[in-house]
C-alpha positions in Angstrom: 38.2 38.4 56.8 34.7 39.7 57.5 32.7 41.7 55.0 33.0 44.6 57.4 36.8 44.4 57.3 36.7 44.2 53.5 34.5 47.2 53.3 36.7 49.1 55.8 39.6 48.5 53.5 37.9 50.7 50.8 39.4 53.7 52.5 42.8 52.6 51.4 44.3 53.5 48.0 45.0 49.9 46.9 43.7 46.5 47.7 45.7 44.1 49.8 48.3 42.5 47.4 47.8 39.1 49.0 44.1 39.0 48.0 42.9 36.9 45.1 42.2 38.5 41.8 38.5 38.1 42.5 38.6 40.0 45.8 40.7 42.7 44.2 38.1 43.0 41.4 35.2 43.3 43.9 37.3 45.9 45.8 37.8 48.0 42.7 34.1 47.7 41.8 33.1 48.9 45.3 35.5 51.9 44.8 33.7 52.8 41.6 36.5 51.7 39.3 34.6 49.4 37.0 37.3 49.3 34.3 40.0 48.1 36.6 37.6 45.5 38.2 36.7 44.3 34.7 40.2 44.3 33.4 41.3 42.0 36.2 38.9 39.2 35.2 38.4 39.9 31.5 40.8 37.3 30.2 40.2 34.7 32.8 38.2 31.6 31.7 37.4 29.7 34.9 33.9 29.5 36.2 34.4 31.8 39.2 35.8 34.5 37.0 33.0 34.1 34.6 30.5 34.6 37.4 32.2 37.8 38.5 32.4 38.9 34.9 28.6 38.4 34.6 28.1 40.6 37.7 30.3 43.3 36.4 28.4 43.5 33.1 25.2 43.6 35.1 26.7 46.6 37.0 27.5 48.2 33.6 23.9 47.7 32.6 24.8 45.4 29.7 22.3 42.7 30.5 22.8 40.7 27.3 26.5 40.4 28.0 25.8 39.6 31.7 23.5 36.7 30.6 26.3 35.4 28.3 28.7 35.3 31.2 26.2 33.8 33.6 25.8 31.0 31.1 29.6 30.6 30.8 29.7 30.4 34.6 27.0 27.8 34.6 25.0 30.1 37.0 21.5 31.3 36.9 21.0 35.0 36.3 21.0 36.8 39.7 17.6 38.4 40.4 18.4 40.3 43.6 20.0 43.7 43.9 23.5 44.5 42.8 24.5 45.0 46.5 23.1 41.5 47.3 25.0 39.9 44.5 28.2 41.8 45.4 27.9 40.5 49.0 27.2 36.9 47.8 30.3 37.1 45.5 32.4 38.4 48.4 31.3 35.3 50.5 32.1 33.0 47.6 35.5 34.4 46.9 36.5 34.9 50.6 36.3 31.1 50.9 38.7 30.4 48.0 
């Protein structure tokens, strides 16, 4: 799916049930539902989930917690905008 198709789906009430938990989390984040986005990945321990978890804490403004999760994900702290990071995560998760 393209990023334009993904963004167009934001007019729907729910994400596509066939999507990965990561794409669903990004979808809820884009809809402004940080809590649901976070709850989807909060208990996951894989590196991809940790990377998304870091981004979500960056959105929240909790940079200390975001740095913790970037370290857990073995990723450098993202220095671009939140929109740029969201799009890069979409590209990453859309492949998996």
